[in-house]
N, C-alpha and C positions, 0 to 999 in steps of 0.2 A: 467240631471244628468251627472257628469263628468265620462268619460270613464276610466275604469281601464287600466293602462298601463302595457301590458305584453311584454316580450321579443319577438322580431321578430321571433326567432327560437323556441318559446314555443312548437308549435305543433311537430316539429321534435325531440324535446327532450323528449317527452312523450314516455315511453317504454311500456305502456299498452294502446294500441290504440282502446279501446272499449268505445263507447258512451252510457251512461245511459240515456234512454228515460223514463221520469217520467210522462207518459200520465195519466191524470185523478187525479193527486195529488192536494191536497188543500194547501194553503199557511201555515196554522197552523201546518202542519205535514212535510213540505218539508225539513226543515233543518235537522231534525232527520234522515230521510231516506237518504238524500244526504251525511250527515256526516258519516253514516254507510258505504256507498259506498266508500267515500273518504278514510276512514281508511283502507279499503281493498286494494285500489290502483287506483280507478277510478279518472281520472282528466278531463274527458269530460262529462258534464252533461247538459241535455236540458229538458225544460218543453214545450210541444206542446201547440199551441195556442187554441186548443180545450179542454184545461183543465180549471177547475174553477179558475177564477181570476189569469190567468197565468202571467200577468204582475207583480203582487205582488210577486208571487213565484220566478220569475226570479230575481227581485230586491232584495229580501231577500237573495237569494243564492249569488248574486254578493257582497252584503254587508258583508256576513259572510265569504266567501272564499277569497275575494280580488284577488290577483294575484297568488294564490296557485292552482287555477283550472280554466279551460276554461268553463264558464257558458253561456248558451244561451237559445234561443227559437227554437222550431221545428214547422213544419207545417206552416211556414210563406209563405202564398200564395198570399197575396195582398200587395199593397203599404201601405195601412193603417196598416196592421200587422207590416210592417217594421218600420214605423214611431213610433208605439207604442213600438216596441222592442228596438229601439234606446234610448228611454227615460228610459229604465230599467238599462242601463249601461252594458248590456250583450255584450260579445265579440265573441260569437259563433252563427252564423246564419245557421239554418238547414231548408231546403225546400224539399218538395216531388217532385218538378218539376223545370224545367229550365226556369226562367223568366229573360231575359237579363236586364230589367230595374232594378229589385231588385238586381241582381248580381252586376251590375256596381256601383250602389249606395253603396252597402256594401264594395266593394273593395276600392272605393274612401274614405270610412270612416275607412279603415284599420281594418275591421272586418274579422275574420276567417270565411270562407264560406264552407259549406258542402251542396252541391247542388244536388238535385235529378235529375236523368236522366235515360232513359231506352233505347231509340233507339240509333243507331250509330250516327245519326245527333245530338241528344241531348248530348250524351257523348262527342263527339268531340267538339261541340259548347261550352259546359261548360268549358272544358279544355282549349280551345283557348281563352276564356275570362279571364283565369288566376285564376280560383277558387282554393281554398286550397285543397278541397276534392271533388271528384265527387262521389256522393252516388248512386250506382246502386239500383234502387227501382222499383218494389218489387223484390228483388233478389231471394227470396225463390220460388216465383211463376215462375220466369224466368227459374230457374234451373241451374245446374252447367255447362252444355255444352254451354248454351247461354252466361252465364257470362264469361266463358273461351274464347269464340270467341270474345266477346266485348273487353276484356282486351288485347287480342292479337294485336288489332289495335289501342288501346287507346293511346293518346299522353302521354309521360312520364313526362310532366310538372306538373301534379297534382297527388295526392294520390287518391286511390280508396277504398271506403268502401262499404260493402254489408249490406243492410238494408231491413227488411221486411221478416218475416218468418225465421229469424236466431235464432237458439236455441242451447242448450248444446249438442245436438246430431249431428248437422251438421256444427257447427262453423268451425272446423278444415278442413272440406272438402272444404268450401268456401275459407279459407285462402290458401289452397293448389293450387287453380286455379289462385292465384296471387293477391288477395286482401290484402291491407295493414292493414285494420282494419274492424270493424263492428259496427253497431248500434244495441242495444239490447232493445227490448220492453217488451211485456207481460211475457216472460219467465224469465225476471229479476225483473220487478215490475208490479204488478197489483193493481189497486185502492182498498184500504181497507186492504191490507195485513199488517202484523205487521212489525215493524222495525227489529225484530229478523229474520223474513223470508227474508227481503231485504238483510240483512247482510249475511245470509246463501247462498242466490242465488249469491250475489256478490263474495263470496269466491269460489263458484263452478266455475264461469267464470274466476276468477283470476288464479285458479289452472290449468284450461284447457289451457288458453293462455300461461302461463309460461311453462308448460310441453311441449306444442307444440313448443314454441320458443327454448327451450333447445334442444329438439330432432332434430330440423331443423337448428340449429345454426343461427337463425334469429335475425337480429338487431332490 
């Protein structure tokens, strides 16, 4: 499948840097839920590889949104996952771990990379490889003090997102320690929930982030 061509600065132009994680979603419902999120303001949407027929869901989203959103796959942990992901036309690669082979392949393919890391070695290694986003995972389990310490020494060449255990109660606390954005899982979308619930949850997060941004004069 031909890759959607997005502007090189697409990621930097996104003013709502929250990733919607649609874990467990089915292809037949993915468009309606993603459309509800898009209408609220989400521009970063991923379907994890442990979702039913995830390749189909990603391809449907790519076909529907085109260059209006950054669509991709999450939980990409094997080279086989990566090859399947490329065939969907997705432009956002999200992983829970730092696999240099997959990272280098994605960068060579001009794909936006959101790469999981936890230790100092992984965080610095991912940034030095030139990934778009270093995803501190699981940030919720690590805690605010750990994340703050990691961000203090992290290279400024990448953006940093917190993922894992992030919810409407603690999102702003993690942004306060220096994260540029976050990934949202089950507090945003749970398998089986209605589109109305998805839209309500998306609106809650949009309001939280916009209020935070306004209060902190954050770009």
